[in-house]
Structure formats: C-alpha cells, structure tokens
VOGU-3710 file (C-alpha; in Angstrom, 3 decimals, decimal comma):
1> mytdtercvr> 182,855/91,139/37,152  179,909/92,802/38,929  179,303/89,589/40,900  182,730/89,866/42,582  181,662/92,258/45,338  185,057/92,482/47,030  186,832/93,391/43,794  184,173/95,963/42,893  184,409/97,611/46,313  188,207/97,898/45,938
11> avrskdarfd> 187,784/99,497/42,507  185,264/102,027/43,846  187,403/102,933/46,856  190,449/103,471/44,640  188,349/105,400/42,056  189,916/103,241/39,373  188,795/104,559/35,967  189,938/101,338/34,278  186,736/99,712/35,512  184,388/102,373/34,153
21> gwfftavltt> 181,921/100,569/31,918  182,774/97,147/33,339  180,179/97,583/36,104  178,074/100,263/37,783  177,712/101,056/41,479  174,203/101,642/42,819  174,016/103,370/46,202  171,109/102,106/48,281  170,956/105,151/50,587  170,783/107,777/47,825
31> giycrpscpv> 169,067/105,930/44,982  171,735/106,912/42,460  174,174/104,891/40,374  177,743/105,861/39,543  180,780/104,812/37,570  183,579/103,236/39,699  185,735/106,364/39,351  183,068/108,750/40,715  184,934/111,580/42,495  182,591/111,737/45,503
41> vppkaenmtf> 183,440/110,073/48,821  182,756/106,336/48,353  179,736/105,007/50,255  179,993/102,262/52,834  180,372/98,795/51,362  177,062/97,654/52,828  175,301/100,477/50,966  176,681/99,490/47,579  175,256/97,030/45,107  176,609/96,385/41,631
51> ypsaaacqqa> 175,050/95,996/38,202  176,476/95,010/34,820  174,824/97,841/32,857  173,337/101,303/33,222  170,070/99,868/31,958  169,964/97,383/34,823  170,498/100,234/37,298  167,705/102,245/35,735  165,396/99,248/35,678  166,058/98,756/39,409
61> gfrackrcrp> 164,931/102,342/40,073  168,276/104,147/40,398  169,005/107,454/38,660  172,272/108,576/37,096  174,764/110,489/39,244  174,948/114,142/38,200  178,587/114,345/39,214  180,271/111,438/37,418  177,717/110,971/34,616  177,880/107,162/34,410
71> dtspgspewn> 175,932/107,184/31,137  179,087/108,534/29,453  181,388/105,714/30,560  183,328/103,796/27,890  181,533/100,645/26,834  182,418/97,328/28,399  185,306/95,746/26,464  183,667/92,366/26,956  181,136/92,902/24,177  183,803/93,644/21,565
81> aradavarav> 185,926/90,653/22,575  183,194/88,088/21,988  181,085/86,928/19,055  178,342/85,026/20,859  174,685/86,021/20,658  174,781/88,331/23,682  177,818/90,288/22,490  176,406/90,611/18,996  173,064/91,738/20,417  174,740/94,415/22,527
91> rliqdgvvdr> 176,634/95,748/19,524  173,444/95,922/17,484  171,561/97,678/20,273  174,394/100,196/20,501  173,901/100,782/16,774  170,216/101,580/17,321  168,792/98,450/15,679  166,021/98,064/18,264  164,866/101,634/17,610  164,763/101,049/13,858
101> egvpglagrl> 163,609/97,418/13,650  162,264/96,516/17,081  163,129/93,453/19,153  161,877/91,068/16,418  164,305/92,720/13,995  167,152/92,306/16,471  166,301/88,649/17,038  165,961/88,004/13,307  169,430/89,382/12,629  170,863/87,026/15,232
111> gysarqierq> 168,883/83,961/14,205  167,170/83,535/17,577  163,676/84,061/18,889  162,886/87,289/20,717  162,308/85,273/23,903  165,744/83,657/23,706  167,465/87,023/23,232  165,505/88,508/26,139  166,489/85,624/28,409  170,190/85,745/27,495
121> llaelgagpl> 170,480/89,516/27,890  168,707/89,441/31,249  171,097/86,768/32,476  174,250/88,698/31,552  173,290/92,373/31,657  170,381/92,399/34,062  168,174/94,059/31,439  166,383/93,027/28,277  166,737/94,578/24,820  164,014/97,182/25,367
131> alaraqraqt> 165,607/98,400/28,606  169,044/98,513/27,019  167,675/100,440/24,050  165,867/102,823/26,409  169,144/103,569/28,229  170,787/104,170/24,864  167,991/106,579/23,882  168,351/108,455/27,146  172,081/108,908/26,590  171,518/110,131/23,026
141> arlliettgl> 168,794/112,502/24,179  171,044/114,001/26,825  173,778/114,537/24,282  171,427/116,314/21,868  169,858/118,397/24,629  173,222/119,635/25,860  175,089/120,066/22,583  172,467/121,358/20,154  169,733/123,964/20,006  167,247/121,544/18,468
151> pmadiafaag> 163,658/121,808/19,714  162,827/119,160/22,297  160,306/117,489/19,993  162,969/117,038/17,318  165,392/115,663/19,915  162,816/113,155/21,159  162,341/111,564/17,752  166,016/111,872/16,794  166,969/109,937/19,943  164,573/107,143/19,028
161> ffsirafndt> 161,585/107,910/21,251  158,144/107,365/19,749  156,368/110,038/21,761  157,144/113,299/23,544  155,657/111,895/26,731  158,004/108,879/26,730  160,931/111,226/26,103  160,018/113,526/29,002  159,296/110,665/31,398  162,534/108,828/30,575
171> vrevfalsps> 164,749/111,899/30,918  163,186/112,780/34,266  163,469/109,218/35,553  167,076/108,640/34,447  168,577/112,053/35,198  166,181/113,446/37,827  165,855/116,553/35,653  163,375/117,601/33,003  164,746/118,099/29,472  164,605/121,899/29,870
181> elrargargt> 166,383/121,690/33,241  169,019/119,464/31,684  169,620/122,030/28,928  169,831/124,879/31,442  172,278/122,911/33,567  174,403/122,267/30,482  174,432/125,969/29,630  175,563/126,826/33,176  178,345/124,249/32,867  179,563/125,941/29,693
191> rgargtrgtd> 179,707/129,343/31,343  181,326/128,030/34,504  185,086/128,027/34,622  185,330/124,646/36,307  181,948/122,904/36,184  181,915/119,269/37,187  181,304/118,146/33,631  184,085/120,314/32,295  186,539/118,555/34,598  185,307/115,057/33,792
201> pagtsgargt> 188,039/113,597/31,571  186,049/110,642/30,345  182,617/112,078/29,656  181,012/113,739/26,699  181,580/117,419/26,283  178,084/118,398/27,349  177,487/121,879/26,024  181,207/122,444/25,745  183,227/122,320/22,571  185,701/119,501/22,039
211> dgtaptatpg> 188,569/121,711/23,208  186,737/122,857/26,341  185,463/126,084/24,804  181,908/126,997/23,919  180,677/125,032/20,907  180,277/126,538/17,492  176,817/127,361/16,277  177,194/125,574/12,973  173,789/124,094/12,100  173,689/120,309/12,104
221> vislrlpfra> 177,098/119,972/13,780  177,502/118,166/17,093  180,766/118,321/19,052  181,452/115,768/21,757  184,184/113,867/23,549  184,600/110,120/23,044  185,942/108,542/26,247  188,447/105,683/26,344  190,427/103,667/28,842  193,994/104,892/29,222
231> plnpdnlfgh> 196,545/104,437/27,900  195,826/105,054/24,234  198,644/105,344/21,708  197,301/107,345/18,744  200,302/106,830/16,450  199,390/103,600/14,692  195,650/104,174/15,145  195,396/107,489/13,310  198,538/106,833/11,287  196,996/103,735/9,721
241> laatavpgve> 193,699/105,446/8,951  195,430/108,470/7,409  198,020/106,503/5,415  195,373/104,284/3,820  192,754/107,014/3,368  190,748/106,841/0,143  190,726/110,269/-1,560  187,275/111,819/-1,504  186,075/109,544/1,316  188,788/110,128/3,940
251> ewrdgayrrt> 191,414/112,743/4,668  193,747/114,068/7,352  193,170/117,792/7,821  194,158/120,208/10,604  195,079/117,444/13,036  191,923/115,421/12,473  190,981/112,280/10,594  187,879/113,091/8,588  185,615/110,805/6,606  182,121/110,475/5,156
261> lslpyghgiv> 179,569/108,140/6,710  176,723/106,242/5,037  173,887/106,070/7,567  170,318/104,685/7,618  168,531/108,034/7,448  171,076/110,053/5,508  174,804/110,627/5,572  177,355/112,420/7,683  180,902/113,691/7,972  182,980/113,091/11,086
271> alsprpdhia> 186,243/114,661/12,224  188,178/112,794/14,930  191,168/114,282/16,747  193,278/112,599/19,430  193,528/114,388/22,776  195,372/113,285/25,927  192,211/112,159/27,735  189,582/111,792/25,008  188,942/111,773/21,275  187,450/115,033/20,045
281> crlsltdprd> 184,567/114,213/17,711  182,786/116,652/15,418  179,786/115,210/13,603  177,818/116,784/10,787  174,657/114,783/10,068  171,914/115,278/7,521  169,491/113,596/9,964  170,048/113,626/13,768  168,357/110,218/14,064  171,678/108,783/12,869
291> ltlaisscrr> 173,607/110,088/15,882  173,546/106,826/17,853  174,909/104,763/14,977  177,458/107,416/14,014  178,921/107,485/17,527  179,025/103,708/17,938  180,629/103,332/14,486  183,353/105,836/15,360  184,013/104,178/18,698  184,285/100,814/16,978
301> mldldadpva> 186,615/102,172/14,291  188,972/103,607/16,921  188,651/100,571/19,225  187,808/102,874/22,121  186,127/100,251/24,301  189,272/98,112/24,515  190,919/97,325/27,851  194,584/98,171/27,106  195,784/97,154/30,558  194,526/93,597/30,113
311> vdeqlradpl> 195,844/93,396/26,547  199,302/94,731/27,350  199,626/92,589/30,465  199,005/89,471/28,393  201,481/90,455/25,666  204,168/91,468/28,179  204,261/87,857/29,314  206,296/87,154/26,168  209,804/88,543/26,851  210,330/89,357/23,168
321> ltplvdkapg> 207,214/91,534/23,084  207,847/93,229/26,430  210,130/95,989/25,048  207,599/96,823/22,316  204,733/97,128/24,785  206,771/99,105/27,314  207,936/101,529/24,623  204,428/102,472/23,431  201,643/100,903/25,520  197,992/101,194/24,646
331> rrvprtvdaa> 198,046/100,440/20,935  194,612/99,944/19,438  193,482/98,035/16,350  192,424/100,504/13,618  189,081/99,245/12,376  186,338/100,568/10,108  182,904/102,180/10,122  181,615/99,870/7,374  182,576/96,197/7,192  181,428/95,774/3,580
341> efavravlgq> 183,491/98,778/2,510  186,584/97,379/4,167  186,115/93,961/2,558  186,083/95,611/-0,877  189,186/97,620/-0,008  190,953/94,507/1,295  190,504/92,844/-2,101  191,767/95,970/-3,876  194,827/95,881/-1,613  195,812/92,301/-2,383
351> qvstaaarth> 199,471/92,106/-3,425  199,803/95,838/-4,175  201,249/98,834/-2,344  199,230/101,093/-0,064  199,338/103,839/-2,686  198,060/101,511/-5,426  195,216/100,285/-3,222  194,169/103,887/-2,548  194,220/104,629/-6,268  192,028/101,642/-7,130
361> aarlvtahgv> 189,554/102,549/-4,370  189,452/106,204/-5,435  188,476/105,177/-8,966  185,569/103,132/-7,632  184,488/106,040/-5,450  184,545/108,530/-8,316  182,635/106,203/-10,637  180,053/104,759/-8,233  180,037/106,766/-4,991  177,280/109,184/-4,009
371> pvddpegglt> 178,519/112,822/-4,129  178,372/114,870/-0,911  179,119/118,488/0,005  181,911/119,235/2,464  182,198/122,978/3,171  184,965/122,388/5,726  187,298/120,148/3,720  187,963/118,049/0,659  185,589/115,115/1,051  183,480/114,512/-2,047
381> hlfpspeala> 181,759/111,102/-1,930  180,325/108,309/0,144  182,033/104,982/-0,461  179,823/103,049/-2,923  177,495/100,448/-1,460  177,649/96,794/-2,556  174,393/97,342/-4,441  175,968/100,200/-6,416  179,112/98,165/-7,127  177,092/95,138/-8,252
391> aldpealalp> 176,382/96,953/-11,508  180,014/97,779/-12,335  181,625/96,540/-15,540  184,515/94,199/-14,629  186,354/95,200/-17,798  186,519/98,777/-16,516  188,615/97,688/-13,527  192,370/98,187/-13,882  192,995/94,904/-12,087  194,260/91,455/-13,054
401> rtrrttlttl> 191,440/89,254/-14,321  191,542/86,934/-11,302  191,196/89,862/-8,930  188,291/91,236/-10,942  186,546/87,910/-10,377  187,358/88,070/-6,675  185,944/91,567/-6,379  182,769/90,987/-8,387  182,035/87,739/-6,549  182,455/89,467/-3,186
411> vaaladgslr> 180,274/92,399/-4,210  177,542/90,096/-5,505  177,497/88,122/-2,247  177,302/91,322/-0,190  174,599/92,812/-2,403  172,287/89,789/-2,341  172,725/89,262/1,395  174,265/85,787/1,182  177,348/87,275/2,880  176,686/89,616/5,800
421> lgpdsdwdra> 179,533/91,441/7,454  178,920/93,699/10,430  178,546/93,892/14,195  176,054/91,016/14,115  178,446/88,674/12,290  179,468/85,350/13,745  183,237/85,564/13,268  183,821/81,871/12,559  180,893/81,662/10,149  182,064/84,784/8,321
431> reqlialpgf> 185,539/83,287/7,944  184,073/80,134/6,437  182,037/82,149/3,939  184,945/84,374/2,964  187,477/81,584/2,455  184,971/79,863/0,147  185,030/82,838/-2,253  187,484/82,709/-5,176  190,703/84,612/-4,551  190,312/84,744/-0,780
441> gpwtveviam> 193,314/83,384/1,094  194,187/83,414/4,800  195,654/86,950/4,708  192,542/88,554/3,218  190,203/86,643/5,505  192,141/87,505/8,650  192,622/91,189/7,840  188,846/91,458/7,318  188,262/89,593/10,591  190,647/91,947/12,388
451> ralgdpdafl> 189,657/95,322/10,969  186,098/94,849/9,692  184,584/92,286/12,075  186,569/93,394/15,121  187,898/89,991/16,207  190,647/90,839/18,760  192,295/87,466/18,149  192,617/87,720/14,345  196,154/86,922/13,255  198,216/87,443/10,081
461> ptdlgmrraa> 201,173/85,020/10,163  201,589/85,195/6,361  201,832/89,002/6,273  205,222/90,120/4,955  205,578/92,930/7,483  204,730/90,555/10,310  207,308/88,038/9,175  210,024/90,700/8,858  209,226/92,041/12,310  209,220/88,552/13,805
471> aglglpstpa> 212,594/87,718/12,290  214,047/90,988/13,579  212,918/90,231/17,118  214,075/86,638/17,114  210,561/85,229/16,858  209,820/82,385/14,420  209,256/83,840/10,954  207,527/80,965/9,183  203,707/81,108/9,388  203,281/77,772/11,152
481> altaraaawr> 205,984/78,407/13,749  204,840/81,983/14,361  201,236/80,814/14,830  202,396/78,247/17,375  204,371/80,877/19,304  201,430/83,298/19,166  199,138/80,850/20,979  200,393/82,424/24,211  199,173/85,845/23,039  195,546/84,754/22,725
491> pwrayavqyl> 192,932/86,197/22,833  194,743/89,426/21,867  196,738/88,418/18,786  195,328/91,299/16,711  196,999/93,692/19,160  200,256/91,771/18,895  200,064/92,392/15,141  199,932/96,143/15,822  203,020/95,994/18,036  204,928/93,943/15,473
501> watedhainh> 203,915/96,189/12,574  205,115/99,178/14,606  208,724/97,959/14,404  208,869/99,095/10,766  209,340/102,681/9,640  206,102/102,944/7,671  203,603/105,782/7,414  200,938/103,667/9,112  202,935/103,860/12,343  203,244/107,645/12,561
511> lpa> 200,697/110,235/13,595  200,459/112,648/10,640  201,820/116,145/11,155
//
C-alpha cells in the first residue's frame, strides 16, 4: 500500500487508525516517522514519503515520533494473511529468531539462502532481516526501559543486543533519547494526569499499568497494552479460549484469560484482559529475554493484527452473512501460542465433547507437563512438549485404540522434526503432511490450519456446528455445496466460520462472567 501515495496521503490527513501498521509516514522536513493516525497537524504532501516498515524508516535515517510512538502500531495484517517466504520470515523475526539463531538460522528454517531472504525482504519491506530485527530489539528495549526497573545492562541483553554500546547507540538513534532519558520520560508520563502516551489508545502502556494507573512493583512482571485495529468483538475470542481451557495450563480468573507459556529461555505466565481500546497484558517471565516471543505469541493467539474492516466488508457481500456481521462486527479467530500443543489437543478433541477433550488434555498435563508456580492463580503446569509425550505409554491413554495410534504418530512426527508446525510453516505443505497421518481427516487438518497455523482461509464444511448454522441461515448444509458457496468469502473463510459458530448458544460464544 505504501506505494499508493495518494491513498496514503488521504489516510494521514484523516488520521485513520485503520492504516496503522500498514505503512509509515516519514516527514522530510523534521526527520521523524509517524503512524498514519499521528495526532499532530499533518505535514504537506510534498514533505511526506512512505515506507512499508519502521525498520525501513530507521534505515533511511528517520527517528520515531515521540507523540504517536509508531513503534507500538499493530503489525501489518498482510504478514498473517500469507504463507510465502516473506510473510513467514516476518513472523519468525517477530518471534526473535534472528536474535537467537542469526540470519543463517532464519534462512535455514525457511529453506532459502540468506541472500535470497535478504533480497525478498528488501523488495517488500525496504529492510533486510538484520534491520528488521534491530527495530524489533529497539521496541523491546523501550518496553523494558519504561515498564521495569531492570538495570540497563540487563535490558540490553534481554532485548537481544550483544553489547551495551549497540544498545545505547540504537536507542539514541531510533528514539532521539538515551536509555536513561527514555526511562525518565516514562516516569514523568506516569505521574502526569494526561501525558501523550497515556492518551494513546493503541500504544503500549509505557510506565503505566494496564488500567492506566501506576504499575505494580511485582518482580519479574511486565504490564503493557496490546494494540489492535477496531472493531474487536471479545465474546467468541475469549469465550472460546476460556471454554476449552485445559485445567492447570489455562484458566479464566478475575476477568482475564491466563495461561502458562513454554519459552526458549524459560517459561512464563500471561494474563490477558479485553478492554475497549486495547488488550491488557500482564506477563510474568523467568527470563526477560523471552519478552519478544511472549508478546508476539499472545498477539498471534488473539489475532490482533487482523484487519476487521477488510474481513467484514468481504463477508457482508453475502446477504445471508450480512446480519451476522452487522450484529457483532470484528470477530477474530481464536488461535494458539503453540502450534504443536494445539495439534495434540485437536486429536484429543476428535468426536468428543469440549468437556471430554479438556479432561483428556488435563491427564496428559498432569502426567507429563513441567510443574510451575503460580502465586496469583491456579496454573500448575506447562503443556508437555512433543519430546515429553513421545515417551508416553499408549495403553495409559483412555482413548479408543485408533485414536491412540493417531496421537502417538503425531507426537512422534513432531518430536523427530519430520512434521514442523509453527509460524514458519508452509500451510499447503503442512496440510499434506497432516492428512498423510493415520486418523487425520479434513476436519482435524483444517482446524489445525485455522487455529494453529493461522491460515485465515481455513474452512470446516464438515463441522457439525457449521452445518447446523448453515441450514438455519438458508445456506447449503452439505460440505460440497457449502464449500462452493464459501468461495465468495475467500480469503477470509476462517472468519466466516466464527460468525457461523456464533449463531449457536454455546459457551465458546460468550465472554465469561
């Protein structure tokens, strides 16, 4: 979109927050870059130039606006709607893969050479993997500086920098403030009644708590705001996560969905609460180096980078879906923080009730999950990894024999790496691998594609709830006929599934009390 100058100028002049994250505005006369919805008086059109990423702006010598904080914009929805090499690379960079494994590690995961990845990212985002990772590190550093009391040296390495000097230089270059000045500015914003950051509805909370108050001083806890594009309907999003929660791993408590997280350097516990203009996020991490991945995983689980206006506009074109969309616009697809975990749970949920699936999963967790402490709630374990489940005794599973085979085959493939599910997955290739496993039919494959891989066009025409909803609306109810009708909903069929599921009075469709 950033190449359409006329459209970008209109978005900037109207301060349209829907375009935040789609592109960034660099102002030639001031040397700063902003999000489209920046509240300042828009510059003249001839003084604006547009870039596809914050990293590209930084690489061109522009610094982040202190007023609109463009580094806190929602991510571009484009990268979650595609499964090509560039989109997969962006998702991996957001997860901190370059910091942990370097550019060769990123390229190896994608099956390309480092030079090919560099060339493709430069063509689409105006910046290579190192520049994109640097922008990600700067954003993480700012968050830690403003929301924690960690020493600056600890923040530097937690954010992914390899030296204090690189940390200091990057922060000064991107934000035009030293790390200590950034922390002091954040503290002033907390004390101020109406600081610019406190009134920014889409940014992180800075040094503020998730409800706008001063943050708690709980060691190891980071409170922040996860931005999204409005509208967002939390009912099915949080309702689904709460209704299917595995005891010990997930829970709904005090208006928040809470769960444990398995992370590269340790583990964490996150609490996510819906607010009118953001998602309040409270993270407790055993190692702050996991912050980047924890945030990106939560954003992916809640589908926060979606473009609901584009999705709903497409679905409204079908007159039978129009009333559903108009009644509750902005539905998201509830996803997961761990694709392998969800695949295991999808098998456990085959042809059983939600309650039975939770029971089966809870037994696995108790027997094979890693115990954790949760002083603030009732979480007890991490969900067991495929490697831990590979050693389980099939005879100990209270499942039909065929489903035991399905589960053990899946776990073995995940454990030995022959099946890889995650943000770097090629959706079509993953489908081919899954359908080749014993006991995997179209429903299981598509629900994994929808909720674990994040394919926005995954579709479940054989799902019983879908077929009942379709029949009630006058849509075709047979799988073949429904699939043919749904061709007009592409590439957003996974969102159509959410609207159709919402016609039933089921716990997954209601925000818990």
